[in-house]
C-alpha positions in Angstrom: 79.6 68.6 -44.1 77.1 71.3 -42.8 77.7 73.4 -39.9 76.2 72.1 -36.6 77.0 75.0 -34.4 77.4 74.5 -30.9 75.6 71.5 -29.4 77.8 69.7 -27.0 78.0 66.0 -27.3 74.8 64.4 -25.9 76.7 62.1 -23.4 78.9 65.1 -22.1 82.2 65.9 -22.7 84.8 63.1 -22.7 88.0 63.7 -20.5 90.2 62.7 -23.3 89.1 63.0 -27.1 91.8 62.4 -29.8 91.7 64.8 -32.8 92.8 63.3 -36.2 94.1 65.3 -39.0 92.7 64.3 -42.2 93.2 64.8 -46.0 89.5 64.8 -47.2 87.0 65.8 -44.2 83.9 64.6 -46.5 85.4 61.3 -47.1 86.6 60.8 -43.4 82.8 61.8 -42.2 81.5 58.9 -44.6 83.8 56.3 -43.0 83.4 57.6 -39.3 79.4 58.3 -39.5 78.4 56.3 -42.4 80.2 53.0 -41.4 81.3 53.3 -37.7 78.0 54.7 -36.4 79.3 58.0 -35.3 77.2 61.4 -35.4 78.3 64.9 -35.7 77.7 66.7 -32.4 79.2 70.0 -33.9 81.0 70.9 -36.9 83.1 74.1 -38.2 82.7 73.6 -42.3 85.2 76.3 -42.9 88.0 74.6 -41.2 87.1 71.2 -42.0 86.6 70.4 -38.6 83.8 67.9 -36.8 83.4 66.8 -33.3 81.8 63.2 -33.6 80.1 60.9 -30.9 78.5 57.6 -30.9 75.4 56.9 -28.9 77.5 54.7 -26.3 79.6 57.8 -25.6 82.7 57.4 -27.9 84.1 60.7 -29.3 86.5 61.9 -31.7 87.4 64.7 -33.7 88.5 65.3 -37.2 90.1 68.2 -38.8 91.4 69.0 -42.2 95.2 69.1 -42.1 96.3 73.0 -42.0 99.9 72.6 -40.6 99.1 74.3 -37.4 99.5 71.2 -35.0 101.9 69.0 -37.2 105.0 68.5 -35.0 107.1 66.6 -37.8 106.6 65.1 -41.0 103.1 63.7 -41.8 103.4 60.7 -44.2 100.7 58.2 -45.0 99.5 56.2 -43.4 98.8 58.6 -40.6 98.7 57.4 -37.0 101.5 55.0 -37.4 102.3 53.8 -33.8 98.7 54.5 -32.5 95.7 52.4 -32.5 92.2 53.6 -31.4 89.8 51.0 -29.6 86.2 51.6 -29.7 83.9 49.3 -27.7 80.4 48.8 -29.3 77.4 46.8 -28.0 77.0 44.9 -31.3 80.1 44.3 -33.5 78.0 43.3 -36.5 76.2 46.6 -36.5 79.8 47.9 -37.5 80.9 45.0 -39.6 78.2 44.4 -41.9 78.2 48.2 -43.1 81.9 47.8 -43.7 81.6 44.6 -45.5 78.7 46.0 -47.6 80.9 49.1 -48.5 83.7 46.9 -49.5 85.9 48.4 -46.8 88.7 45.9 -46.2 89.5 44.9 -42.6 93.1 44.9 -41.4 92.4 42.2 -39.2 89.9 39.9 -37.6 87.0 39.2 -36.7 88.3 37.3 -34.0 87.6 36.3 -30.5 90.4 37.1 -27.8 90.6 36.3 -24.1 93.1 38.3 -21.9 94.0 38.0 -18.5 92.7 40.7 -16.3 93.5 40.0 -12.6 92.2 36.6 -11.5 90.0 36.3 -14.5 90.0 36.7 -18.3 88.0 39.3 -20.0 86.7 38.3 -23.7 85.8 40.3 -26.7 85.1 40.1 -30.4 87.3 42.3 -32.3 87.9 43.5 -36.0 90.8 46.1 -37.1 90.1 48.6 -39.8 91.9 51.6 -41.2 90.1 54.9 -41.8 90.6 56.7 -45.1 94.0 58.3 -43.8 95.5 55.1 -42.3 94.5 55.6 -38.8 94.0 51.8 -37.2 91.0 51.3 -35.4 90.0 48.4 -33.2 86.2 48.0 -32.8 85.4 45.4 -30.1 82.3 44.0 -28.4 82.7 42.6 -24.9 81.8 39.0 -24.6 82.1 38.8 -20.7 84.5 37.2 -18.3 85.5 33.7 -17.3 87.9 32.4 -14.6 91.7 32.5 -15.8 92.9 29.1 -17.1 
């Protein structure tokens, strides 16, 4: 990781940005940037911290565990009970690099339709865990249809 100092995310600051505690920031960056298509907006190497963004505006922060924000015991896999959902324009642009890297999918790919008011919204989705076990749904919107 090389310090990227001070540039705000290109898409502006998101109103809610999760910060994930990680064991190995370099390995996490390989996953989040190399496989999921994020880039470093800025980082602080001494802290093992990186603020990441995707071209579509998704943002997340990664920080090496240091005990400061741990509110209880933290065992692997981290993030039990939470799932992060990232919408992308092209699911294959994420799925192909994951497969090429030999990264196992937790579930999918699959197509699902969910009722939203008087219609159904469809998406293609995969589920994958990052190096620390955080569960991520990567989804592509495939439109709407009348509810059946």
